[in-house]
C-alpha positions as a printed Julia matrix, in Angstrom:
153×3 Matrix{Float64}:
 28.04  -37.86  -16.75
 24.82  -35.87  -16.23
 21.96  -36.22  -18.67
 21.62  -33.0   -20.69
 18.08  -33.68  -21.9
 15.89  -30.58  -21.57
 12.63  -30.81  -19.65
 10.0   -28.13  -20.4
  9.21  -25.87  -17.47
  5.69  -24.88  -16.39
  6.12  -21.11  -16.8
  2.74  -20.01  -15.37
  2.96  -22.33  -12.37
  6.49  -21.21  -11.5
  5.62  -17.55  -12.08
  2.62  -17.71   -9.77
  4.6   -19.5    -7.06
  7.52  -17.07   -7.19
  5.09  -14.15   -7.43
  3.4   -15.28   -4.21
  6.74  -15.78   -2.45
  8.02  -12.39   -3.57
  4.69  -10.85   -2.55
  5.11  -12.33    0.93
  8.55  -10.77    1.13
  7.01   -7.51   -0.12
  4.5    -7.7     2.72
  7.34   -7.99    5.23
  9.15   -5.08    3.57
  5.97   -2.97    3.54
  5.44   -3.74    7.22
  8.96   -2.52    7.98
  8.39    0.64    5.94
  5.13    1.24    7.78
  6.66    0.64   11.22
  9.62    2.93   10.65
  7.69    5.76    9.0
  6.09    8.8    10.62
  2.38    8.81    9.69
 -1.11    8.63   11.14
 -2.34    5.61    9.15
 -1.76    3.04   11.88
 -1.47   -0.64   11.02
 -3.62   -0.2     7.91
 -0.75    1.8     6.42
  0.86   -1.5     5.42
 -1.74   -1.74    2.67
 -2.88    1.86    2.17
  0.38    3.8     2.39
  3.12    1.33    1.4
  0.98   -1.39   -0.2
  2.44   -0.7    -3.63
  5.62   -2.36   -2.4
  3.78   -5.67   -2.01
  2.47   -5.69   -5.57
  5.8    -4.46   -6.94
  7.75   -7.29   -5.33
  5.14   -9.83   -6.47
  5.23   -8.46  -10.02
  9.03   -8.54  -10.18
  9.14  -12.15   -8.98
  6.43  -13.27  -11.39
  7.96  -11.43  -14.37
 11.4   -12.86  -13.64
 10.2   -16.43  -13.33
  7.83  -16.3   -16.3
 10.46  -14.76  -18.6
 13.18  -17.17  -17.47
 11.03  -20.26  -18.0
  9.51  -19.04  -21.27
 12.94  -18.31  -22.75
 14.15  -21.72  -21.58
 11.15  -23.43  -23.21
 11.55  -21.55  -26.49
 15.29  -22.23  -26.68
 15.0   -25.79  -25.29
 18.13  -25.11  -23.23
 18.66  -24.6   -19.53
 21.6   -22.21  -19.22
 22.61  -18.79  -17.9
 21.01  -16.89  -20.8
 17.57  -17.74  -19.4
 18.45  -16.13  -16.06
 19.87  -13.13  -17.9
 16.61  -12.65  -19.81
 14.52  -12.99  -16.64
 16.77  -10.59  -14.74
 16.63   -8.11  -17.59
 12.83   -8.19  -17.62
 12.63   -7.73  -13.83
 15.19   -4.92  -13.89
 13.32   -3.22  -16.71
 10.14   -3.39  -14.63
 11.96   -1.74  -11.72
 13.04    1.11  -13.99
  9.53    1.54  -15.36
  8.23    1.88  -11.8
 10.66    4.77  -11.35
  9.26    6.24  -14.61
 12.68    6.46  -16.17
 13.79    4.76  -19.38
 17.52    5.1   -18.53
 16.86    3.44  -15.15
 14.91    0.69  -16.9
 17.78   -0.01  -19.28
 20.3     0.17  -16.44
 18.18   -2.15  -14.29
 17.92   -4.56  -17.2
 21.69   -4.56  -17.66
 22.48   -4.83  -13.95
 19.99   -7.53  -12.95
 20.47   -9.47  -16.17
 24.24   -9.55  -15.72
 24.07  -10.34  -12.02
 21.58  -13.17  -12.36
 23.41  -14.63  -15.36
 26.64  -14.66  -13.36
 24.9   -16.34  -10.41
 23.24  -18.88  -12.67
 26.47  -19.57  -14.53
 28.36  -20.22  -11.3
 25.7   -22.7   -10.2
 24.84  -20.74   -7.07
 21.46  -19.46   -8.27
 19.8   -22.82   -8.67
 21.66  -24.37   -5.77
 22.96  -27.09   -8.04
 26.51  -28.12   -8.49
 28.05  -27.87  -11.93
 29.89  -31.08  -12.66
 33.05  -30.61  -14.69
 34.74  -33.37  -16.58
 38.38  -34.19  -15.8
 39.45  -32.43  -19.0
 37.53  -29.24  -18.09
 38.91  -29.36  -14.57
 42.51  -29.72  -15.76
 42.1   -26.78  -18.17
 40.41  -24.61  -15.53
 42.83  -24.98  -12.62
 46.37  -23.71  -12.8
 49.2   -26.16  -13.04
 51.41  -26.36   -9.97
 54.86  -24.87  -10.44
 57.66  -26.95   -8.94
 60.84  -25.21   -7.88
 64.02  -27.15   -7.44
 66.62  -25.48   -5.34
 70.31  -25.94   -6.09
 71.23  -24.54   -2.69
 71.26  -26.85    0.3
 68.68  -26.06    2.94
 70.42  -25.6     6.26
């Protein structure tokens, strides 16, 4: 049986690490945008023309991680609601970038729901949810046995 004791999470440390990782991905994405676009900026266009993508990706990663860990620390629980709160905050940030409150609310709902579902299934953290035998027997369907009265030829 796994130990369900909660361990506080370092929110700022995790937020800065995920922010840097997301910023690195944003740099790759900005490079692709720059390479595929028609412009006269040259290689510097990665930072001057599409550089906002780098900071946006970094901000979304940092906001997600900070919100997720802060909610977990306040609630003293490590469950899917933390991922939902982090996803909602990141989705809201994406809508604010588009300067649209309906997009911000929609992004909050979409990312919050998606990340909560991933976290609940155990796929987000990469961990495996261990079910007890009772939970497993209630979750899986019971096998139906058919008995035939006709002889099989």
